[in-house]
N, C-alpha and C positions, 0 to 999 in steps of 0.2 A: 553451380557446377562443382562436382566432386573433384578434389585434388588427389589423384591416385598416388602422387609422389610421397605424400605425408604418411600413407599407409605402408608404402614400400620402405621408407626410411625411419619408421617409428622406433625400431630398436637402436638406431644411431642417435636419434633425437633424445630418447629417454632410455638409456641402458638399464638392464636389470641390476639388482643390488650387488650380486657377486660377479657381474661382468663389467664392472667399472663404476656402478652407482655409488656404493659405499666408499670406493677409492676417491671419487671426486668430492664427496662430503668431507672425508677425513683431510684431504689436501686443503680444502677451503678453510676448515676449522684450524688446522695447524698453522697455516699462513696468517690467519687473522690473529691467532694467539702468539704469533712470532716465535713459534717452535721451530719452524723451518723458514728458509728464505723464499722470496717470491719466485725465484728460479730454482727449481729443485732438481735432484739427480736421480739416476737409476737406483742407487743405494737407498735413498729415502723412500722411493716408491715401493721397493721390495720389503722394507721394514714395515711399512703401513699395510701391505698385503698380508704379511705374516700376523700382524696384530688383528686384522679383520678375521682371518681364519681361526685364530685362537679365541677371539671373543664370541664368535657366532657359531662355533662348533663345526666348522668346515673340516672335512677329513684331510684335504690336501690344499696347499697354498696355490692360488691362481698365479700362473706365470704372466709376468708383464708383457712378454713377447706375444702372448696369445690374445690379449685384450686391447693392446695399444692401437691395433689397426682400426678398430671401431671408434675408439676415443679420439683418434686424430682427425676425425671428420669435423667434430663440432666442439670438443671439450679441451683438448690439449694441443699445444704447438711447441715446436723446437725454438730455442733461443737463436736469433739470427747470427750472432757472432760466436756462440758456444753451443754447437749442435748437441753435445752430450747433456745439456740442461733443457728443462721444459718449463712451461708456464701455463696457467689456466686462462682460457679465452674469456672474453666478456660474456659470451653466451652462457658458459659454465657458471660464472659468478651470478648472473641474473637468475638462472634456474634455481640455484641454492638459496639466493636471497628471497625469491618468490616463495619457496617452501618455508623459510623461516618466518616471513611476514604472514604466511597463512596460519602458522602455529602460534605466533606471537604478534598479533595484529597491533600496529602502533596506535590505532584509533580507539582501542578498547577502553582506555582510561580517559578519553576526551568526550566532551559533550557534543551530542548530535546537533543541538541548536547552535553551538558555537561554530561547527563546521558549516552549517547553512549560512550563518551570518557572515562568516569570513569569505565564503565562496560566492554568495549571491546577495549583494548589498548595493543599494543605490542611494547616494547622498543627494541632498537638495542642490540643484544647479550643477551636478556633476556632468550630465550628458547635455551637450549643447548642439551637437549635430550627429548625423547618422554614422559618420566615420568613428566618432568616439564610442557610439553604441556598439558598432561592429567590432571595434578593437577590444571591447571589454566582454561582450556577450555573444560574439559571432561564433559560428559552428566550430571553427578551428581554435579560437582562443579560449573557448569555454570547456574544452575537453578535459583540461586538468582539474578544474573545480567539479565537473561531473564525476570524474574518477574518484576524487576525494570523498564525495557524498556516497557514491556507490560502495566504495570499500568500507566506509564507516557503517553503512547499513548491513553489509555482509558480516563484519566483525560483531555487530550487535546481535544479529540473528544466531551466529555461532555461540556467542556468550550465553544467550538465553537457552539455546538448545542444551549446552553443557549443564547449565543450572537446573533445567528440567530433569535431566538424567540424574543429577545429584539428589533432587527431591525424591525420585523413584528409589534410589539406593537407600536413602534414609528410611523410607517406608518399608523397604524389604529387609533392612538390616535387623536381624534377630538379636544381635548382641546389645543393641541399645534398649535395655529394659527400663531404664530410668526415663520417665515421661518428661522430666524437666530438661534433661540433656537433649532429648529428641526435639522438643519444642524450641530450645535454644538454637540447635543446628538448623532446624527448619526455618526459623525466623531469619537467621543470618543469610540464608540463601534466598528466601522469598523476598527479602527487602530489595534485592537486585531488580526484581520484576516491577516493584513499585517505583523505584528510581528511574528505570528505563521508560516506564509508561509516562511519567511526568516529563521526561526529557523529550519523548516523541511528541507529546502534546505541544510543548513549547516550540519544537522544531517546525511543526505544522503551522503554528501561528506565524513564525518567522517566514516560512515559505509563502503563505498566503499574502503577507504584507509585501513581500518582494514582487509577487505577481501583480498586485494592485498598483505598485509604483511603476512597474514596467508598462502596465496597460495605460497609465496616465501619459507616459512618454510617447507611446504609440499613438494615442489620441491627439497629442500635440502635433505629431507629424501629419496625421490625417487632417487636422484643422488647417495646417499650412497648405495641404494639397488641394483643399476645396475653397481656399481663400479667393474671393472674387476680385480683390483689389490688385492681384498680380495680373498684369497685362501681357508681359513678354511670354511667348510660347516656350522658349527654352527654359525659362524659370519655372513655368508650370510643369514641364516634363521632368525637371530635376526634383521638384517637391513631391511629385507623384512617385518617382522612382525611390526617393528617400522613404516615403511612407510604405511602399511595398517591401523594401528591404527590412524596415523596422518590424513589419508584420511577420515576415519570414523568421526573424530572430525570435519573436514572441511565440510563434507556433512551434519552433524547434524546442524552446525551453519548456513550453507547456507539455509537449509530447514526452520530454524527459521526466518532468514532474509526475506525469500520469503513471509512468513505470515505477517511480519512487513511491507513489501512493499505493500501488499494488504490493510492493515489498513491505511497506509499513503495515498494510492490512494483514499480511502473513505473520509479521512480528506480533501484532496485536492479538492474533489468533493464538499464538504461542502463550501470550500472557493470560488470555482467558482460560486456556487449557491448564496452565499452572494454578489458576484459582481453584480448579476442581480438586487439586491435591489437598487443599484445606479441608474439603469435605471428606476425602479419604483419611486424612489424619484424624478427624473427629470420629469417623466410623471405627478406626483402629483403636482409639482410646476407649470408645464405647464397648467394643468387643473385648478388649483386655479387662475392662472393669467388670463386664458380665462374667468373664471367665474367672476372675478373682472371687466374685460373689458365689459362683457355683462351687469353686474349690473350698471356700469357707463353709458353705452348707455341707459339703461332703465331709470335711474334717469334723464338724459338729455331729454329723450322723455317725462317724466312726467312733467318736467319744461316747455317744449314747449307747452304741452297741458293744463297747469294750467292757471287759471284766477281768479281774485278777484270778489266775488259776495256777497253782504250783509255782508261785513266785515269778510269774510272768504274765504278760498281758495277752488275753485271748479275745476273739471276736465271735459273735453269734454265727451259727451255721449258715443263716440265709443272708449274711452281709456280703455285698452291698445291695442286694435285691430289695425292691420296694413294691408293695401292692398298690395299684392305682384303681380308683373307683371308675368303673366304665359301664356303659349301657349299650346293649346291642342295637345297632341301627336297623330300623324297619323301613322297607321300601314299599309304599302303597301304590297300587295301580288300579285303574277302573276295570271292572269286569266286563262291562259293555260300553260301547262308544257309538253314538248316533252320528253317522256321516251325512245324512240328509239334512237339508236346510228346512227349518219349519216355516220361515217367512221368506218371501221373494223380495228382492230389491225393487223399489219403485222409483222411476226417474220422474222428477218434477220439472216440467218445462217452465223456464223463466220467461215471463212476459217482457216484451220490448218496452223500454222506457223512452217514449218518443220525445218527451220534453228535454230529457238529458241529451239525447242524440242530436236534437235540433240546436240546443245551446252550444254543445261542443263543436258542431259543424260551423256555426256562425263565428265562434271564437277562432277556429283555425283559419277560416276564410278571411277574417279580419286581419289576422297576423300575416297571412300571405300577401294581402293587398298592401299592408304596411311595409313589408320587406321589398315589395316591387317598387313602391314609391321611393324608398330610400335608394334603391339601386338606380332608378331612372335619374334622380337628382344627382347622385354621385357620378354617374357616367357623363352627364351633361357638363358638370363643372370640370371634370377631368379633361374633356375635349376642349373646353374653353381655355384651360391653363396651357395645354399643349399648343394652342394657336397663339399664345402670347398674352392672354388676358390676365390682368392682375386681380386677384380675389382677396377681398377683405372678409375675414371669417365672421365678424360681427354683422356686416351687411348681408352675407350669405344666410346666416341664421335668422335675421329679420325677414328676409324674403321667403324662406321655406316655412317659417312659423306662420306668416300671414297667409301664405297660399294653402297650407295644409291644416292650420289651426292646431298644431301640436308642437310644443317646444321640445319635447323629448325626441321627436322625429328629426327636428332641425339639429339637435345636438348629435344624433347618430350620423347624420350626413356630414357635419363638420368634422367629426372624429375620423370618418373614412377618408376625407380629403387630406387631413393633416397626416394620417398614416401613409397615404399614397405619396405625398410630397416628401416626407422624411426618407422614404426608401429610394427615391430617385435622385441621383447626384446632380442631374441637370435642372432640378427645380429648387428654388431658394425659399426658405421659410424664415421670415424676420418677425421676431416677437419683441414688442416694446412694452416697457413697464408702465403702461397707461391703461387704467381700468375703464372699461366701457360697459355700460348697463343697457340692456335691450329695452326698448320701449314696451310698456304694458306687460313686462315680464319681470319676475323676481330672479333675474339671472345676470351675472356680470362675468366678464372675461378680459384677459389681457389683449391689447391690440395686436392682431396677428395678420400679416400680409403674406400671400403666396404668389410667386411669379416665376416665370421661366428664366433660368440663369442666362 
């Protein structure tokens, strides 16, 4: 829903530079530098307005009485005990500090990987219950670390954008005739892209490690939720609620990291675009070298055409024209063209290959029968499990193999049953490290039992 009030009060929230904007910036700077007190007077405001008019070429000084009405909404207040004095509001300070942080981001000199590791890190045994997990990575508690990583990526993107513009300035700068200076300046700036690319790679590795560690913790909560040894209903409900809360935290952080991956992709695109500047630099050097070579040839030609006459150097009359060997291009075309076709296209009818057709039909029918047998066995075993029958996978494969005479078919049925049981929380799959070999078959498997929970 659109907030109409923000449009109506925009000039009050962000005044223009000569209607109070420059005044707020100057007051903040002078207070910070201790040039004026925190509570300032009309005289100090008038002096600052005169300085602004002089510095920025304003013809007349803005009167404090004309702009204070709009600034008193959000930026300036009267001192409660001394009404002739004023002070900046917290909102005014926050707006100025936001601008300063935008221009001089504090994360610009810090490692992105370090920000990831400080904000998103799990040590062994740190999380013992869902309350500790929620207290550290819940939606409310994680807002600060999310903001740190987002601000760091924003500063990184701005830094690379500025570096990219500097590379363009170097390539367009006609005053840098020395190739060594150009390469030196180019290398100094381009090294930023290499450093940031390595930092991003390390940060992604740190992020992936954190997500794996968090997934292990969520899996532990899931294991507790499906633990059959818990008999009390209240304890079962609590463990399931803990697992659902842990899963919500994991999904929230995963969603945040997806947006981070998108921002990192944009930054990597900037780095790839910067790499193309190396090609432009090479092309520029090649063009300059070619120009120097042509100028050198031109000077040699001028020397060849030069002669002394009347104590001065003269040039031949046709200098600097040169005669080039050329040949007139001749375009040949046929005088007559035969549009009619001399030969008609003949369609050859391909005879039916009955043997191939019969073999393929038999192969397809055999595969269909095979899939039908697998489906029938799988559905029968599923119904038995749902009725409470305990199934031993080794015995199941023995039965199917003897009945159908195909061990691969029995393996497919067993695979379908294990997949079905793993997806249903009400069915328990127990695997024992006891190797069982099927009779008359070169096939062994762990002892696996499937039953209804």
